[in-house]
Every structure is written in structure tokens, then in C-alpha cells.
C-alpha positions as CSV (number, residue, x, y, z in Angstrom):
1,M,10.1,-21.6,26.5
2,K,6.8,-23.4,26.2
3,N,7.0,-27.2,26.7
4,G,6.8,-28.9,23.3
5,Y,7.5,-25.8,21.2
6,L,8.5,-26.7,17.6
7,S,9.6,-24.6,14.7
8,S,7.3,-24.0,11.8
9,W,9.6,-26.2,9.6
10,A,9.3,-29.2,11.9
11,S,5.5,-28.7,12.5
12,N,4.8,-28.4,8.8
13,V,6.5,-31.7,7.8
14,S,4.8,-35.1,8.1
15,P,6.7,-38.3,9.0
16,S,7.4,-40.8,6.2
17,P,4.4,-43.1,5.8
18,T,6.4,-45.8,4.0
19,L,8.9,-46.0,6.9
20,A,6.1,-46.0,9.4
21,V,4.4,-49.0,7.7
22,D,7.7,-50.9,7.4
23,A,8.5,-50.1,11.1
24,K,5.0,-51.4,12.2
25,A,5.4,-54.6,10.2
26,K,8.8,-55.2,11.6
27,A,7.6,-54.6,15.1
28,M,4.8,-57.1,14.6
29,K,7.3,-59.7,13.2
30,A,9.6,-59.1,16.2
31,S,6.7,-59.9,18.5
32,G,6.2,-63.2,16.8
33,E,3.4,-62.4,14.3
34,D,3.5,-63.9,10.8
35,V,3.5,-60.7,8.7
36,C,3.8,-60.5,4.9
37,G,5.5,-57.2,4.4
38,F,5.1,-55.4,1.1
39,G,6.0,-52.0,2.4
40,A,9.7,-51.9,2.2
41,G,11.4,-49.8,-0.5
42,E,14.7,-51.7,-0.5
43,P,16.1,-54.8,-2.2
44,D,16.1,-57.9,-0.1
45,F,19.5,-59.0,-1.4
46,D,22.9,-58.5,0.2
47,T,25.3,-55.9,-1.2
48,P,27.5,-57.5,-3.8
49,G,30.6,-58.9,-2.2
50,F,33.2,-57.0,-4.3
51,L,31.7,-53.7,-3.1
52,K,31.8,-54.8,0.6
53,D,35.4,-55.9,0.0
54,A,36.3,-52.5,-1.4
55,C,34.7,-50.8,1.6
56,A,36.5,-53.1,4.1
57,K,39.8,-52.5,2.3
58,A,39.3,-48.8,2.7
59,L,38.6,-49.2,6.4
60,S,41.6,-51.4,6.9
61,E,43.8,-48.8,5.1
62,G,42.6,-46.1,7.5
63,K,40.5,-44.2,5.0
64,T,38.2,-42.9,7.8
65,K,38.9,-39.2,7.7
66,Y,36.8,-36.3,6.3
67,A,36.5,-36.4,2.5
68,P,35.9,-33.2,0.4
69,A,32.3,-32.0,0.8
70,A,31.4,-32.8,-2.8
71,G,32.9,-36.3,-2.6
72,L,36.1,-38.2,-3.4
73,P,37.7,-36.7,-6.5
74,S,38.1,-40.2,-8.0
75,L,34.5,-41.1,-7.4
76,R,33.3,-37.8,-9.0
77,E,35.5,-38.4,-12.0
78,A,34.2,-41.9,-12.4
79,L,30.6,-40.6,-12.1
80,A,31.2,-37.9,-14.7
81,K,32.6,-40.5,-17.1
82,K,29.6,-42.8,-16.4
83,Y,27.0,-40.1,-17.3
84,V,28.7,-39.4,-20.6
85,E,29.3,-43.0,-21.6
86,E,26.1,-44.6,-20.2
87,N,23.5,-41.9,-20.0
88,G,24.4,-39.9,-23.1
89,F,25.2,-36.5,-21.6
90,D,27.2,-34.3,-24.0
91,S,29.8,-33.6,-21.3
92,V,30.1,-33.7,-17.6
93,E,33.0,-32.2,-15.5
94,P,33.8,-33.7,-12.1
95,S,33.0,-30.3,-10.7
96,Q,29.4,-30.8,-11.7
97,V,29.1,-33.9,-9.6
98,V,28.2,-34.0,-5.9
99,V,28.2,-37.2,-3.8
100,S,25.8,-37.0,-0.8
101,P,24.7,-39.1,2.1
102,G,21.8,-40.7,0.1
103,G,19.6,-40.1,-2.9
104,K,17.0,-38.6,-0.6
105,Y,19.5,-36.0,0.6
106,S,20.5,-35.3,-3.0
107,C,16.8,-34.5,-3.8
108,H,16.6,-32.3,-0.7
109,L,19.8,-30.4,-1.6
110,A,18.6,-29.9,-5.2
111,I,15.4,-28.3,-3.9
112,L,17.1,-26.2,-1.3
113,A,19.6,-24.9,-3.9
114,T,17.0,-23.8,-6.4
115,C,13.8,-22.9,-4.5
116,S,13.0,-19.9,-2.3
117,P,10.0,-19.4,0.0
118,G,6.9,-18.9,-2.1
119,D,8.3,-20.6,-5.2
120,E,6.2,-23.4,-6.7
121,V,7.4,-27.0,-7.2
122,I,5.4,-29.0,-9.7
123,I,5.1,-32.6,-8.6
124,P,3.3,-35.3,-10.7
125,A,1.2,-37.7,-8.6
126,P,1.4,-40.5,-7.7
127,Y,4.7,-39.2,-6.2
128,W,7.4,-40.4,-3.8
129,V,6.2,-39.4,-0.4
130,S,9.1,-37.1,0.4
131,Y,8.9,-34.7,-2.6
132,P,6.1,-32.4,-1.2
133,E,7.7,-32.4,2.3
134,M,11.1,-31.4,0.9
135,A,9.5,-28.5,-1.0
136,K,7.8,-27.4,2.2
137,L,11.1,-27.6,4.1
138,A,12.5,-25.1,1.5
139,G,9.5,-22.8,2.1
140,A,8.3,-23.6,-1.4
141,V,4.7,-24.6,-2.4
142,P,4.1,-28.1,-3.8
143,K,1.8,-28.0,-6.8
144,V,0.5,-31.5,-7.6
145,I,-0.6,-32.8,-11.1
146,F,-2.4,-36.1,-11.0
147,A,-2.2,-38.9,-13.6
148,G,-4.1,-42.1,-12.7
149,D,-3.9,-45.6,-14.1
150,D,-6.0,-44.5,-17.1
151,Q,-2.9,-42.5,-18.1
152,G,-0.4,-45.1,-17.2
153,F,0.5,-42.9,-14.2
154,K,2.3,-40.4,-16.5
155,I,1.4,-36.7,-16.9
156,T,1.3,-35.1,-20.3
157,S,3.2,-32.0,-21.5
158,D,-0.2,-30.2,-21.8
159,Q,-0.9,-30.9,-18.1
160,L,2.5,-29.5,-17.2
161,R,2.1,-26.4,-19.3
162,E,-1.3,-25.7,-17.7
163,A,0.3,-25.9,-14.3
164,V,3.1,-23.4,-14.9
165,T,2.9,-20.0,-13.3
166,P,5.3,-17.1,-12.9
167,K,6.2,-18.7,-9.6
168,T,7.2,-22.1,-11.0
169,R,10.8,-22.8,-10.1
170,L,11.2,-26.6,-10.3
171,F,9.5,-29.6,-11.9
172,V,10.1,-33.1,-10.4
173,L,10.4,-36.0,-12.8
174,N,10.8,-39.6,-11.4
175,S,11.3,-42.3,-14.0
176,P,11.2,-45.2,-13.3
177,S,8.6,-44.2,-10.7
178,N,8.2,-44.9,-7.0
179,P,5.4,-45.8,-6.3
180,T,4.0,-47.0,-9.7
181,G,7.0,-48.4,-11.6
182,A,5.9,-46.3,-14.6
183,I,8.6,-45.2,-17.2
184,Y,8.3,-42.3,-19.5
185,T,9.4,-42.8,-23.1
186,K,12.1,-40.6,-24.6
187,E,9.4,-38.7,-26.6
188,E,7.3,-38.1,-23.5
189,M,10.3,-36.9,-21.6
190,Q,11.4,-34.6,-24.4
191,A,8.0,-33.0,-24.5
192,L,8.1,-32.3,-20.7
193,V,11.6,-30.9,-20.8
194,Q,10.7,-28.7,-23.7
195,V,8.1,-27.0,-21.4
196,A,10.8,-26.3,-18.9
197,V,13.0,-24.8,-21.6
198,E,10.2,-22.6,-22.9
199,H,9.3,-21.3,-19.4
200,D,12.8,-21.4,-18.0
201,F,12.5,-23.5,-14.8
202,Y,14.6,-26.4,-13.4
203,V,13.8,-30.1,-13.7
204,M,14.9,-32.5,-10.9
205,S,15.2,-35.9,-12.5
206,D,15.2,-38.6,-9.9
207,E,16.8,-41.6,-11.6
208,I,17.5,-43.8,-8.5
209,Y,15.8,-46.8,-10.2
210,E,17.5,-46.3,-13.6
211,Y,18.9,-49.9,-13.8
212,L,15.8,-51.7,-12.6
213,L,14.0,-52.2,-15.9
214,Y,11.8,-55.0,-17.4
215,D,10.1,-55.9,-20.7
216,G,12.9,-54.5,-22.8
217,V,12.2,-50.8,-21.9
218,T,15.0,-48.3,-22.0
219,H,15.9,-45.6,-19.5
220,H,16.5,-42.1,-20.8
221,S,18.1,-39.2,-18.9
222,P,16.5,-35.8,-19.7
223,A,19.8,-34.0,-19.2
224,S,21.0,-35.8,-22.4
225,F,18.5,-33.9,-24.6
226,G,20.9,-31.2,-25.6
227,P,22.6,-28.1,-23.9
228,E,19.4,-26.3,-23.0
229,A,18.1,-29.4,-21.2
230,A,21.5,-30.1,-19.6
231,D,21.6,-26.5,-18.2
232,R,18.2,-26.9,-16.5
233,V,18.1,-30.6,-15.4
234,I,19.4,-31.7,-12.0
235,T,20.0,-35.4,-12.1
236,V,19.8,-37.2,-8.8
237,A,20.5,-40.9,-8.2
238,G,22.5,-43.2,-6.0
239,F,23.7,-46.7,-5.2
240,S,21.0,-47.8,-2.8
241,K,18.5,-49.5,-5.1
242,T,20.8,-50.8,-7.8
243,F,23.3,-52.5,-5.5
244,S,21.2,-53.1,-2.4
245,M,23.2,-50.4,-0.5
246,T,20.3,-48.7,1.2
247,G,22.0,-48.4,4.6
248,W,25.3,-47.2,3.1
249,R,23.7,-43.8,2.4
250,L,25.3,-42.7,-0.8
251,G,23.5,-40.5,-3.3
252,T,24.7,-38.6,-6.4
253,L,23.8,-35.3,-8.1
254,V,24.8,-33.9,-11.4
255,A,23.9,-30.3,-12.4
256,N,25.3,-27.2,-14.0
257,E,28.4,-25.7,-12.3
258,V,26.4,-23.0,-10.4
259,V,23.9,-25.4,-8.9
260,A,26.5,-28.1,-8.2
261,K,28.7,-25.5,-6.3
262,A,25.7,-24.4,-4.3
263,V,24.7,-28.0,-3.4
264,A,28.3,-28.7,-2.3
265,S,28.2,-25.6,-0.1
266,L,24.9,-26.6,1.5
267,Q,26.3,-30.0,2.2
268,S,29.5,-28.6,3.7
269,Q,27.4,-26.8,6.3
270,T,25.0,-29.7,7.1
271,T,26.5,-33.2,6.8
272,S,30.1,-32.3,5.8
273,N,30.5,-35.3,3.4
274,A,29.2,-38.7,2.6
275,T,30.9,-41.5,4.6
276,T,34.4,-41.7,3.3
277,F,35.0,-45.5,3.3
278,A,31.6,-46.1,1.9
279,Q,32.5,-44.0,-1.1
280,Y,35.3,-46.4,-1.9
281,G,32.7,-49.2,-2.1
282,A,30.7,-47.1,-4.6
283,L,33.8,-46.4,-6.6
284,A,34.4,-50.1,-7.0
285,A,31.0,-50.4,-8.7
286,L,32.1,-47.9,-11.4
287,E,35.6,-49.3,-11.7
288,H,34.4,-52.9,-12.3
289,P,31.4,-52.5,-14.6
290,E,31.3,-56.2,-15.6
291,Q,30.9,-57.3,-12.0
292,A,28.4,-54.6,-11.4
293,R,26.3,-55.5,-14.4
294,T,26.4,-59.2,-13.4
295,A,25.2,-58.3,-9.8
296,V,22.3,-56.2,-11.2
297,S,21.3,-58.8,-13.8
298,E,21.1,-61.5,-11.1
299,M,18.8,-59.3,-9.0
300,L,16.6,-58.4,-12.0
301,V,15.9,-62.1,-12.7
302,H,14.4,-62.5,-9.3
303,F,12.6,-59.1,-9.4
304,D,11.1,-59.8,-12.8
305,R,9.7,-63.2,-11.7
306,R,8.2,-61.7,-8.6
307,R,6.8,-58.8,-10.5
308,L,4.9,-61.0,-12.8
309,K,3.7,-63.3,-10.0
310,L,2.4,-60.4,-8.0
311,L,0.9,-58.7,-11.1
312,D,-1.1,-61.8,-12.1
313,G,-2.2,-62.4,-8.5
314,M,-3.4,-58.8,-8.1
315,N,-5.4,-58.9,-11.3
316,A,-7.0,-62.2,-10.4
317,V,-8.7,-60.5,-7.4
318,E,-12.2,-59.3,-8.3
319,G,-12.5,-55.5,-7.9
320,V,-8.7,-54.9,-8.2
321,N,-7.0,-53.5,-11.3
322,C,-3.2,-53.4,-11.5
323,E,-1.2,-51.8,-14.2
324,R,1.9,-53.6,-15.5
325,A,4.9,-51.8,-14.1
326,C,8.1,-51.8,-16.2
327,G,10.6,-50.4,-13.7
328,A,11.6,-50.2,-10.0
329,F,10.2,-52.9,-7.7
330,Y,6.6,-51.7,-7.0
331,L,3.1,-52.4,-8.1
332,F,0.3,-49.8,-7.5
333,P,-3.1,-51.5,-7.8
334,N,-6.4,-49.7,-7.9
335,V,-8.6,-50.9,-5.0
336,S,-11.2,-48.2,-5.2
337,R,-14.0,-50.5,-6.3
338,L,-13.8,-52.5,-3.1
339,G,-15.6,-49.8,-1.1
340,L,-13.1,-48.9,1.5
341,G,-10.9,-45.8,1.8
342,V,-7.3,-46.8,1.4
343,E,-6.3,-45.9,4.9
344,E,-9.0,-48.2,6.3
345,F,-8.1,-50.8,3.7
346,A,-4.4,-50.9,4.6
347,T,-5.1,-50.8,8.4
348,R,-7.6,-53.6,8.3
349,L,-5.5,-55.7,5.9
350,L,-2.6,-55.5,8.3
351,D,-4.7,-56.1,11.5
352,E,-6.9,-58.9,10.1
353,K,-4.7,-60.6,7.6
354,K,-1.1,-59.6,8.6
355,V,-0.3,-58.1,5.2
356,A,1.5,-54.8,5.1
357,V,0.9,-52.4,2.2
358,V,1.3,-48.6,1.9
359,P,-2.0,-46.6,1.4
360,G,-2.0,-44.6,-1.8
361,H,-2.9,-41.3,-0.2
362,A,0.7,-41.2,1.0
363,F,1.6,-40.8,-2.6
364,G,-1.1,-38.4,-3.5
365,A,-3.3,-41.1,-5.0
366,E,-6.5,-42.0,-3.1
367,G,-7.9,-45.4,-4.2
368,Y,-4.6,-47.1,-4.7
369,V,-2.1,-49.1,-2.5
370,R,1.6,-49.7,-3.1
371,L,3.2,-53.1,-2.8
372,S,6.9,-53.8,-3.1
373,Y,8.0,-57.1,-4.6
374,A,11.5,-56.7,-3.0
375,T,10.6,-59.7,-0.9
376,S,10.7,-63.4,-1.2
377,D,8.5,-65.6,-3.4
378,E,7.2,-67.3,-0.3
379,V,6.0,-64.0,1.1
380,I,4.4,-63.0,-2.2
381,E,2.5,-66.3,-2.5
382,K,1.3,-66.2,1.1
383,G,0.5,-62.5,0.9
384,L,-1.5,-62.9,-2.3
385,D,-3.7,-65.6,-0.7
386,R,-4.3,-63.4,2.3
387,F,-4.9,-60.3,0.1
388,A,-7.5,-62.1,-2.0
389,S,-9.2,-63.5,1.1
390,F,-9.5,-60.1,2.6
391,C,-10.9,-58.5,-0.6
392,S,-13.4,-61.3,-1.0
393,S,-14.7,-60.6,2.5
394,L,-15.5,-57.0,1.8
């Protein structure tokens, strides 16, 4: 065996740029440097106490054994009820629900269950960094459609229709979006789903940020658009972003019976199940909706204030244009007029001003950078001053 040999799967996949930026910023902080980090994709609040208490209670009661591969029956039942009552699905059986070790893994399983080598996965850009890599891990071919800030970072149904080929197997829809915070309207979503119905391919709807909404916008789940849509849409989500449970690793997936069964089988042979006692914490969020809504509302007050502060600060910088995001906790300013490639821009900004952002090429969008406002007001104010100073020096 040659030293350093790697499989084609491992060699073909790139490490996560967002995690790399966050790790570098944390390492600099650990060494004593005053870094303003805008790279992290996780809330900076603690998990609500009643969820931690439920998890601790499960631990104290010895609920530490294997769970069914698809998740605790009680949690799957609660999720099925949630998707009917809150998201407007016509009907969902618990057998259509799979609980996984994270929303990222739900996405991975959805792609593995539906795509074979050579199939095409249509991915709108800017995209979350892991979508193309997950497609490649399944042997599928990522096919990217770009929509810049002139389109509000949203592709049209005409763009999707033009990208469809006989090899199209899956279309990825992420609303609210990481990295842009863009949200598709119901009409825009319906037009996209109609293309999937016409050409008979799956839609993976990543709804991990469904509760992080601003400016009075409404989230819509494409699986709620009737039986033809429900049969083709695979809805993935989780608890990480909504309840600041990123380290708990709990994702969800809802699909037709055939896909859900395949996903559960894949999970049974890879991770076995999501952590058992953590699932009891997630169950508490669904069993106590008033407490859950209060916890989310309190976070949203802070996120909204930070969003507007960062948005105003970005647009006050000469040469920078930043769209108003209505969801998630990211802004995606266009810095192309400043004369640097985004890789150099982000590297120099961190080295010279100690401000960490993620370069847009990681999201399939040259000319942009992503900033997360899941950080303190102090960091935002200090970071904006440094960002403006850096841009004015170019």
C-alpha cells in the first residue's frame, strides 16, 4: 500500500471552508489576538434551559441505550404532527420521519438515497458549502445555477427549467438561505416545484432556518403544495439553529414512505441512530410549544437588531453593496468593486485587521463575502470599524 493513498471519494471532497475560517479565528483568539469573528454559522446563545433539563432528566433516568435507527417513536410522532399543523402538509405519518445526527447528515442521506453515480443535482448559487460536496460523495454531478444580488439571490423557474436534462435527479432548495438570508415567496417556490413535477425529479428542501425570519416574511414548505409536490419533496431541518443546539447533532427528514425507509436503512448502517438522550431534549421543544416560541422570539429580537446594525454598516462603506436579508443570520455583501479577489480580501482582512469573514467563492459566488451576525453587538461595532478601515485603504 502506497503511503498516503486515499480513495477517490476522499480525494474528491474539499474540507468545509466555513469551519476552516471559524477554526482559524478561534485559534488566533486562543493565542491572545483580538479577533472579530463573523464566520461562525451558529447562534451565540445558550440552549434554552427547559431543553437541557429534559436531556439531563433522560440521562438521569438511564435513557442512554440505542434508539430505533429512524428515531424515538414519540419524537417522530411529534414531528409528524408539527409538519401538518405548522407547515401545512396534507398528512404525515411517523413512518415518513427520520431523526438523524444533524441537519447536515439529513441532507447527505437525502442525496445518497436518491442519487446514483452520473445523476445530476441542480444547486442554486450562492449555496451552502456542503451541497456540491455531498453530491460528489454520492457519485453525482453538481450542476450550479447562479443568481446574484441583482436577482435577490433567487433563481427563477425559467433558469431551473433550462438546467434540466434527462440526468436530473434532484434539485436543492434552501429557504431561508445560507449564505444570503434570501427567502423565496410562496409563488416563487410553487413555480420551482412545478418544474420538478413536470420533469419528475426530487426536491430537497433545506428548511433549517425556517423560524429565523424578519420584516414580517413568512416561511413556506414546498411539500405543502399538494400531493404531487409532497411525493417529490424531501424536507430536511433540525434543531441546531432554532434552539442553539448545534453541538447536540439532531437533524430531521420528512419524505415519502419509500425514500424515508431508504434513509433509515442507510442511517442504520452508518451512524445507527441520533444520540438517544439528546432526542428527549428535542422532544421537549415540540411538547412545550409556548416555551419554545418564547425562546425563539427572544433570540430573534437580538438577531434582528444585529442584522440591521450590520446591514447599515456594510452599506455605509464605499464600494460595498449589501442586500437586505430577511432570514437566517447572515449577510452577503458584494465587495467586487474594491478590486481584490475575495480570497485575498478575506485573508488580508483577517491578517491586517483581525476580522474573520468567509470568502464567497466557497458558496459559488465570486465577489461576495459572508458575515454571520450570530455574535455580540460589541463585536459587530468593532468589526464594522475595522472592515470600513480596511476597505478605505484599498
